[in-house]
PDB file of N, CA, C and O in Angstrom:
ATOM      1  N   UNK A   1       1.005  -1.112   0.042  1.00  0.00           N
ATOM      2  CA  UNK A   1       0.122  -0.017  -0.013  1.00  0.00           C
ATOM      3  C   UNK A   1       0.881   1.273  -0.046  1.00  0.00           C
ATOM      4  O   UNK A   1       0.441   2.236  -0.673  1.00  0.00           O
ATOM      5  N   UNK A   2       2.119   1.321   0.679  1.00  0.00           N
ATOM      6  CA  UNK A   2       2.977   2.351   0.776  1.00  0.00           C
ATOM      7  C   UNK A   2       3.464   2.647  -0.801  1.00  0.00           C
ATOM      8  O   UNK A   2       3.764   3.822  -1.009  1.00  0.00           O
ATOM      9  N   UNK A   3       3.566   1.847  -1.794  1.00  0.00           N
ATOM     10  CA  UNK A   3       3.781   1.989  -2.852  1.00  0.00           C
ATOM     11  C   UNK A   3       3.053   2.847  -3.842  1.00  0.00           C
ATOM     12  O   UNK A   3       3.494   3.662  -4.653  1.00  0.00           O
ATOM     13  N   UNK A   4       1.577   2.384  -3.520  1.00  0.00           N
ATOM     14  CA  UNK A   4       0.462   3.157  -4.231  1.00  0.00           C
ATOM     15  C   UNK A   4       0.645   4.677  -3.750  1.00  0.00           C
ATOM     16  O   UNK A   4       0.619   5.643  -4.513  1.00  0.00           O
ATOM     17  N   UNK A   5       0.825   4.729  -2.431  1.00  0.00           N
ATOM     18  CA  UNK A   5       0.726   6.167  -1.955  1.00  0.00           C
ATOM     19  C   UNK A   5       1.955   6.854  -2.455  1.00  0.00           C
ATOM     20  O   UNK A   5       1.865   8.081  -2.474  1.00  0.00           O
ATOM     21  N   UNK A   6       2.996   6.379  -2.831  1.00  0.00           N
ATOM     22  CA  UNK A   6       4.208   7.261  -3.197  1.00  0.00           C
ATOM     23  C   UNK A   6       3.918   7.393  -4.697  1.00  0.00           C
ATOM     24  O   UNK A   6       4.002   8.516  -5.194  1.00  0.00           O
ATOM     25  N   UNK A   7       3.655   6.564  -5.302  1.00  0.00           N
ATOM     26  CA  UNK A   7       3.254   6.462  -7.049  1.00  0.00           C
ATOM     27  C   UNK A   7       2.269   7.341  -7.454  1.00  0.00           C
ATOM     28  O   UNK A   7       2.486   8.170  -8.338  1.00  0.00           O
ATOM     29  N   UNK A   8       0.956   7.212  -6.757  1.00  0.00           N
ATOM     30  CA  UNK A   8      -0.125   7.852  -7.323  1.00  0.00           C
ATOM     31  C   UNK A   8       0.166   9.279  -7.736  1.00  0.00           C
ATOM     32  O   UNK A   8       0.015   9.621  -8.909  1.00  0.00           O
ATOM     33  N   UNK A   9       0.571  10.100  -6.824  1.00  0.00           N
ATOM     34  CA  UNK A   9       0.862  11.406  -7.204  1.00  0.00           C
ATOM     35  C   UNK A   9       1.563  11.888  -8.685  1.00  0.00           C
ATOM     36  O   UNK A   9       1.305  12.820  -9.446  1.00  0.00           O
ATOM     37  N   UNK A  10       2.645  10.719  -8.717  1.00  0.00           N
ATOM     38  CA  UNK A  10       3.414  10.864 -10.328  1.00  0.00           C
ATOM     39  C   UNK A  10       2.605  10.526 -11.185  1.00  0.00           C
ATOM     40  O   UNK A  10       2.554  11.207 -12.209  1.00  0.00           O
ATOM     41  N   UNK A  11       1.719   9.369 -11.036  1.00  0.00           N
ATOM     42  CA  UNK A  11       0.773   8.723 -11.937  1.00  0.00           C
ATOM     43  C   UNK A  11      -0.247   9.796 -12.333  1.00  0.00           C
ATOM     44  O   UNK A  11      -0.470   9.928 -13.536  1.00  0.00           O
ATOM     45  N   UNK A  12      -0.885  10.570 -11.464  1.00  0.00           N
ATOM     46  CA  UNK A  12      -1.904  11.552 -11.752  1.00  0.00           C
ATOM     47  C   UNK A  12      -1.182  12.864 -12.444  1.00  0.00           C
ATOM     48  O   UNK A  12      -1.727  13.458 -13.373  1.00  0.00           O
ATOM     49  N   UNK A  13      -0.141  13.187 -12.005  1.00  0.00           N
ATOM     50  CA  UNK A  13       0.520  14.453 -12.723  1.00  0.00           C
ATOM     51  C   UNK A  13       0.827  13.701 -14.050  1.00  0.00           C
ATOM     52  O   UNK A  13       0.448  14.375 -15.007  1.00  0.00           O
ATOM     53  N   UNK A  14       1.307  12.696 -14.358  1.00  0.00           N
ATOM     54  CA  UNK A  14       1.662  12.151 -15.673  1.00  0.00           C
ATOM     55  C   UNK A  14       0.423  12.567 -16.671  1.00  0.00           C
ATOM     56  O   UNK A  14       0.418  13.259 -17.689  1.00  0.00           O
ATOM     57  N   UNK A  15      -0.627  11.870 -15.976  1.00  0.00           N
ATOM     58  CA  UNK A  15      -1.893  11.696 -16.951  1.00  0.00           C
ATOM     59  C   UNK A  15      -2.499  13.225 -17.214  1.00  0.00           C
ATOM     60  O   UNK A  15      -2.889  13.505 -18.347  1.00  0.00           O
ATOM     61  N   UNK A  16      -2.570  14.208 -16.140  1.00  0.00           N
ATOM     62  CA  UNK A  16      -2.740  15.281 -16.377  1.00  0.00           C
ATOM     63  C   UNK A  16      -1.910  16.031 -17.627  1.00  0.00           C
ATOM     64  O   UNK A  16      -2.489  16.715 -18.472  1.00  0.00           O
ATOM     65  N   UNK A  17      -0.462  15.795 -17.614  1.00  0.00           N
ATOM     66  CA  UNK A  17       0.461  16.089 -18.766  1.00  0.00           C
ATOM     67  C   UNK A  17       0.050  15.570 -20.032  1.00  0.00           C
ATOM     68  O   UNK A  17      -0.144  16.197 -21.074  1.00  0.00           O
ATOM     69  N   UNK A  18      -0.085  14.057 -19.758  1.00  0.00           N
ATOM     70  CA  UNK A  18      -0.671  13.569 -21.461  1.00  0.00           C
ATOM     71  C   UNK A  18      -2.133  14.297 -21.738  1.00  0.00           C
ATOM     72  O   UNK A  18      -2.205  14.863 -22.829  1.00  0.00           O
ATOM     73  N   UNK A  19      -3.070  14.345 -21.065  1.00  0.00           N
ATOM     74  CA  UNK A  19      -4.031  14.922 -21.634  1.00  0.00           C
ATOM     75  C   UNK A  19      -3.815  16.277 -22.040  1.00  0.00           C
ATOM     76  O   UNK A  19      -4.312  16.614 -23.114  1.00  0.00           O
ATOM     77  N   UNK A  20      -3.148  17.138 -21.361  1.00  0.00           N
ATOM     78  CA  UNK A  20      -2.861  18.698 -21.643  1.00  0.00           C
ATOM     79  C   UNK A  20      -1.963  18.716 -23.019  1.00  0.00           C
ATOM     80  O   UNK A  20      -2.016  19.726 -23.721  1.00  0.00           O
ATOM     81  N   UNK A  21      -1.168  17.646 -23.396  1.00  0.00           N
ATOM     82  CA  UNK A  21      -0.432  17.565 -24.477  1.00  0.00           C
ATOM     83  C   UNK A  21      -1.430  17.039 -25.813  1.00  0.00           C
ATOM     84  O   UNK A  21      -1.319  17.449 -26.968  1.00  0.00           O
ATOM     85  N   UNK A  22      -2.323  16.126 -25.366  1.00  0.00           N
ATOM     86  CA  UNK A  22      -3.169  15.823 -26.574  1.00  0.00           C
ATOM     87  C   UNK A  22      -3.883  16.902 -26.843  1.00  0.00           C
ATOM     88  O   UNK A  22      -4.009  17.250 -28.017  1.00  0.00           O
ATOM     89  N   UNK A  23      -4.448  17.586 -25.859  1.00  0.00           N
ATOM     90  CA  UNK A  23      -5.313  18.737 -26.451  1.00  0.00           C
ATOM     91  C   UNK A  23      -4.628  19.701 -27.281  1.00  0.00           C
ATOM     92  O   UNK A  23      -5.129  20.219 -28.279  1.00  0.00           O
ATOM     93  N   UNK A  24      -3.423  19.933 -26.822  1.00  0.00           N
ATOM     94  CA  UNK A  24      -2.620  20.895 -27.662  1.00  0.00           C
ATOM     95  C   UNK A  24      -2.354  20.424 -28.812  1.00  0.00           C
ATOM     96  O   UNK A  24      -2.518  21.181 -29.769  1.00  0.00           O
ATOM     97  N   UNK A  25      -1.856  19.009 -29.061  1.00  0.00           N
ATOM     98  CA  UNK A  25      -1.605  18.507 -30.477  1.00  0.00           C
ATOM     99  C   UNK A  25      -3.079  18.349 -31.259  1.00  0.00           C
ATOM    100  O   UNK A  25      -3.094  18.284 -32.489  1.00  0.00           O
ATOM    101  N   UNK A  26      -4.172  18.299 -30.570  1.00  0.00           N
ATOM    102  CA  UNK A  26      -5.297  18.228 -31.231  1.00  0.00           C
ATOM    103  C   UNK A  26      -5.669  19.604 -31.939  1.00  0.00           C
ATOM    104  O   UNK A  26      -6.092  19.767 -33.083  1.00  0.00           O
ATOM    105  N   UNK A  27      -5.408  20.518 -30.992  1.00  0.00           N
ATOM    106  CA  UNK A  27      -5.865  21.909 -31.424  1.00  0.00           C
ATOM    107  C   UNK A  27      -5.021  22.521 -32.430  1.00  0.00           C
ATOM    108  O   UNK A  27      -5.428  23.435 -33.146  1.00  0.00           O
ATOM    109  N   UNK A  28      -3.774  22.003 -32.504  1.00  0.00           N
ATOM    110  CA  UNK A  28      -2.819  22.142 -33.717  1.00  0.00           C
ATOM    111  C   UNK A  28      -3.119  21.564 -34.777  1.00  0.00           C
ATOM    112  O   UNK A  28      -3.105  22.143 -35.863  1.00  0.00           O
ATOM    113  N   UNK A  29      -3.473  20.199 -34.604  1.00  0.00           N
ATOM    114  CA  UNK A  29      -3.963  19.663 -36.054  1.00  0.00           C
ATOM    115  C   UNK A  29      -5.238  20.562 -36.613  1.00  0.00           C
ATOM    116  O   UNK A  29      -5.314  21.001 -37.761  1.00  0.00           O
ATOM    117  N   UNK A  30      -6.038  20.711 -35.765  1.00  0.00           N
ATOM    118  CA  UNK A  30      -7.355  21.562 -36.341  1.00  0.00           C
ATOM    119  C   UNK A  30      -7.002  22.735 -36.759  1.00  0.00           C
ATOM    120  O   UNK A  30      -7.716  23.149 -37.673  1.00  0.00           O
ATOM    121  N   UNK A  31      -5.993  23.569 -36.365  1.00  0.00           N
ATOM    122  CA  UNK A  31      -5.611  24.843 -36.861  1.00  0.00           C
ATOM    123  C   UNK A  31      -5.008  24.591 -38.022  1.00  0.00           C
ATOM    124  O   UNK A  31      -5.326  25.243 -39.016  1.00  0.00           O
ATOM    125  N   UNK A  32      -4.016  23.581 -38.083  1.00  0.00           N
ATOM    126  CA  UNK A  32      -3.457  23.340 -39.628  1.00  0.00           C
ATOM    127  C   UNK A  32      -4.444  22.917 -40.592  1.00  0.00           C
ATOM    128  O   UNK A  32      -4.231  23.135 -41.785  1.00  0.00           O
ATOM    129  N   UNK A  33      -5.467  22.357 -40.226  1.00  0.00           N
ATOM    130  CA  UNK A  33      -6.409  21.902 -41.230  1.00  0.00           C
ATOM    131  C   UNK A  33      -7.211  23.321 -41.796  1.00  0.00           C
ATOM    132  O   UNK A  33      -7.372  23.671 -42.965  1.00  0.00           O
ATOM    133  N   UNK A  34      -7.537  23.824 -40.865  1.00  0.00           N
ATOM    134  CA  UNK A  34      -8.250  25.215 -41.023  1.00  0.00           C
ATOM    135  C   UNK A  34      -7.434  26.075 -41.912  1.00  0.00           C
ATOM    136  O   UNK A  34      -7.907  26.628 -42.905  1.00  0.00           O
ATOM    137  N   UNK A  35      -6.102  26.186 -41.508  1.00  0.00           N
ATOM    138  CA  UNK A  35      -5.128  26.923 -42.446  1.00  0.00           C
ATOM    139  C   UNK A  35      -5.077  26.390 -43.764  1.00  0.00           C
ATOM    140  O   UNK A  35      -5.098  27.220 -44.673  1.00  0.00           O
ATOM    141  N   UNK A  36      -5.009  25.109 -44.085  1.00  0.00           N
ATOM    142  CA  UNK A  36      -4.997  24.551 -45.362  1.00  0.00           C
ATOM    143  C   UNK A  36      -6.239  24.614 -45.953  1.00  0.00           C
ATOM    144  O   UNK A  36      -6.061  24.532 -47.168  1.00  0.00           O
ATOM    145  N   UNK A  37      -7.363  24.716 -45.703  1.00  0.00           N
ATOM    146  CA  UNK A  37      -8.740  24.803 -46.131  1.00  0.00           C
ATOM    147  C   UNK A  37      -8.741  26.312 -46.516  1.00  0.00           C
ATOM    148  O   UNK A  37      -9.263  26.586 -47.597  1.00  0.00           O
ATOM    149  N   UNK A  38      -8.241  27.288 -45.799  1.00  0.00           N
ATOM    150  CA  UNK A  38      -8.428  28.790 -46.106  1.00  0.00           C
ATOM    151  C   UNK A  38      -7.427  28.972 -47.556  1.00  0.00           C
ATOM    152  O   UNK A  38      -7.761  29.494 -48.620  1.00  0.00           O
ATOM    153  N   UNK A  39      -6.394  28.487 -47.270  1.00  0.00           N
ATOM    154  CA  UNK A  39      -5.441  28.652 -48.284  1.00  0.00           C
ATOM    155  C   UNK A  39      -5.849  27.757 -49.722  1.00  0.00           C
ATOM    156  O   UNK A  39      -5.297  28.058 -50.780  1.00  0.00           O
ATOM    157  N   UNK A  40      -6.797  26.705 -49.665  1.00  0.00           N
ATOM    158  CA  UNK A  40      -7.043  26.207 -50.737  1.00  0.00           C
ATOM    159  C   UNK A  40      -8.102  27.056 -51.469  1.00  0.00           C
ATOM    160  O   UNK A  40      -8.275  27.138 -52.685  1.00  0.00           O
ATOM    161  N   UNK A  41      -8.787  27.680 -50.458  1.00  0.00           N
ATOM    162  CA  UNK A  41     -10.013  28.344 -50.932  1.00  0.00           C
ATOM    163  C   UNK A  41      -9.415  29.932 -51.527  1.00  0.00           C
ATOM    164  O   UNK A  41     -10.079  30.552 -52.358  1.00  0.00           O
ATOM    165  N   UNK A  42      -8.479  30.318 -51.144  1.00  0.00           N
ATOM    166  CA  UNK A  42      -7.830  31.359 -51.624  1.00  0.00           C
ATOM    167  C   UNK A  42      -7.340  31.074 -52.929  1.00  0.00           C
ATOM    168  O   UNK A  42      -7.731  31.775 -53.863  1.00  0.00           O
ATOM    169  N   UNK A  43      -6.420  30.007 -53.153  1.00  0.00           N
ATOM    170  CA  UNK A  43      -5.888  29.680 -54.489  1.00  0.00           C
ATOM    171  C   UNK A  43      -7.112  29.465 -55.496  1.00  0.00           C
ATOM    172  O   UNK A  43      -6.905  29.774 -56.669  1.00  0.00           O
ATOM    173  N   UNK A  44      -8.213  29.024 -55.187  1.00  0.00           N
ATOM    174  CA  UNK A  44      -9.500  28.708 -55.950  1.00  0.00           C
ATOM    175  C   UNK A  44      -9.900  29.889 -56.663  1.00  0.00           C
ATOM    176  O   UNK A  44     -10.050  30.034 -57.876  1.00  0.00           O
ATOM    177  N   UNK A  45     -10.080  30.884 -55.527  1.00  0.00           N
ATOM    178  CA  UNK A  45     -10.348  32.322 -55.721  1.00  0.00           C
ATOM    179  C   UNK A  45      -9.597  33.171 -56.834  1.00  0.00           C
ATOM    180  O   UNK A  45     -10.025  33.989 -57.647  1.00  0.00           O
ATOM    181  N   UNK A  46      -8.125  32.608 -56.539  1.00  0.00           N
ATOM    182  CA  UNK A  46      -7.306  33.608 -57.461  1.00  0.00           C
ATOM    183  C   UNK A  46      -7.310  32.834 -58.820  1.00  0.00           C
ATOM    184  O   UNK A  46      -7.148  33.496 -59.845  1.00  0.00           O
ATOM    185  N   UNK A  47      -7.479  31.525 -58.902  1.00  0.00           N
ATOM    186  CA  UNK A  47      -7.634  31.138 -60.188  1.00  0.00           C
ATOM    187  C   UNK A  47      -8.676  31.216 -61.062  1.00  0.00           C
ATOM    188  O   UNK A  47      -8.540  31.138 -62.283  1.00  0.00           O
ATOM    189  N   UNK A  48      -9.917  31.397 -60.379  1.00  0.00           N
ATOM    190  CA  UNK A  48     -11.218  31.976 -60.960  1.00  0.00           C
ATOM    191  C   UNK A  48     -10.777  33.150 -61.295  1.00  0.00           C
ATOM    192  O   UNK A  48     -10.761  33.144 -62.526  1.00  0.00           O
ATOM    193  N   UNK A  49     -10.373  34.253 -60.878  1.00  0.00           N
ATOM    194  CA  UNK A  49     -10.131  35.522 -61.199  1.00  0.00           C
ATOM    195  C   UNK A  49      -9.271  35.483 -62.237  1.00  0.00           C
ATOM    196  O   UNK A  49      -9.556  36.242 -63.163  1.00  0.00           O
ATOM    197  N   UNK A  50      -8.007  34.621 -62.392  1.00  0.00           N
ATOM    198  CA  UNK A  50      -7.223  34.753 -63.407  1.00  0.00           C
ATOM    199  C   UNK A  50      -7.849  34.329 -64.608  1.00  0.00           C
ATOM    200  O   UNK A  50      -7.469  34.886 -65.638  1.00  0.00           O
ATOM    201  N   UNK A  51      -9.044  33.147 -64.720  1.00  0.00           N
ATOM    202  CA  UNK A  51      -9.499  32.734 -65.699  1.00  0.00           C
ATOM    203  C   UNK A  51     -10.472  33.866 -66.255  1.00  0.00           C
ATOM    204  O   UNK A  51     -10.805  33.933 -67.438  1.00  0.00           O
ATOM    205  N   UNK A  52     -10.813  34.588 -65.442  1.00  0.00           N
ATOM    206  CA  UNK A  52     -11.999  35.807 -65.857  1.00  0.00           C
ATOM    207  C   UNK A  52     -11.760  37.159 -65.031  1.00  0.00           C
ATOM    208  O   UNK A  52     -12.266  37.724 -64.062  1.00  0.00           O
ATOM    209  N   UNK A  53     -10.763  37.363 -65.896  1.00  0.00           N
ATOM    210  CA  UNK A  53      -9.998  39.114 -65.332  1.00  0.00           C
ATOM    211  C   UNK A  53     -10.964  40.312 -65.450  1.00  0.00           C
ATOM    212  O   UNK A  53     -10.733  41.370 -64.866  1.00  0.00           O
ATOM    213  N   UNK A  54     -12.086  40.109 -66.245  1.00  0.00           N
ATOM    214  CA  UNK A  54     -12.942  41.191 -66.507  1.00  0.00           C
ATOM    215  C   UNK A  54     -14.130  41.208 -65.384  1.00  0.00           C
ATOM    216  O   UNK A  54     -14.795  42.216 -65.143  1.00  0.00           O
ATOM    217  N   UNK A  55     -14.279  40.118 -64.820  1.00  0.00           N
ATOM    218  CA  UNK A  55     -15.473  40.216 -63.649  1.00  0.00           C
ATOM    219  C   UNK A  55     -14.487  40.506 -62.285  1.00  0.00           C
ATOM    220  O   UNK A  55     -13.396  40.004 -62.013  1.00  0.00           O
ATOM    221  N   UNK A  56     -15.248  41.458 -61.573  1.00  0.00           N
ATOM    222  CA  UNK A  56     -14.791  41.561 -60.083  1.00  0.00           C
ATOM    223  C   UNK A  56     -15.112  40.531 -59.082  1.00  0.00           C
ATOM    224  O   UNK A  56     -16.123  39.852 -59.265  1.00  0.00           O
ATOM    225  N   UNK A  57     -14.355  40.326 -58.014  1.00  0.00           N
ATOM    226  CA  UNK A  57     -14.891  39.557 -57.191  1.00  0.00           C
ATOM    227  C   UNK A  57     -16.120  40.335 -56.333  1.00  0.00           C
ATOM    228  O   UNK A  57     -16.245  41.559 -56.370  1.00  0.00           O
ATOM    229  N   UNK A  58     -17.050  39.405 -55.519  1.00  0.00           N
ATOM    230  CA  UNK A  58     -18.194  40.096 -54.785  1.00  0.00           C
ATOM    231  C   UNK A  58     -17.303  40.635 -53.300  1.00  0.00           C
ATOM    232  O   UNK A  58     -16.603  39.929 -52.573  1.00  0.00           O
ATOM    233  N   UNK A  59     -17.537  41.771 -53.192  1.00  0.00           N
ATOM    234  CA  UNK A  59     -17.011  42.507 -51.845  1.00  0.00           C
ATOM    235  C   UNK A  59     -17.929  42.568 -50.627  1.00  0.00           C
ATOM    236  O   UNK A  59     -17.550  43.122 -49.595  1.00  0.00           O
TER     237      UNK A  59
END
């Protein structure tokens, strides 16, 4: 029982660290996906204006 009392705080802190890092990496992944989607939309808009230079984009 003494071993549990000694190891339990370290295990709890390790689990908290693991959950914190997991949430940080998931947030970073979501941010990268959103950035890639925004970049693709911007490239799509640039390509469509390059094909039709006479028309102005809606603002």
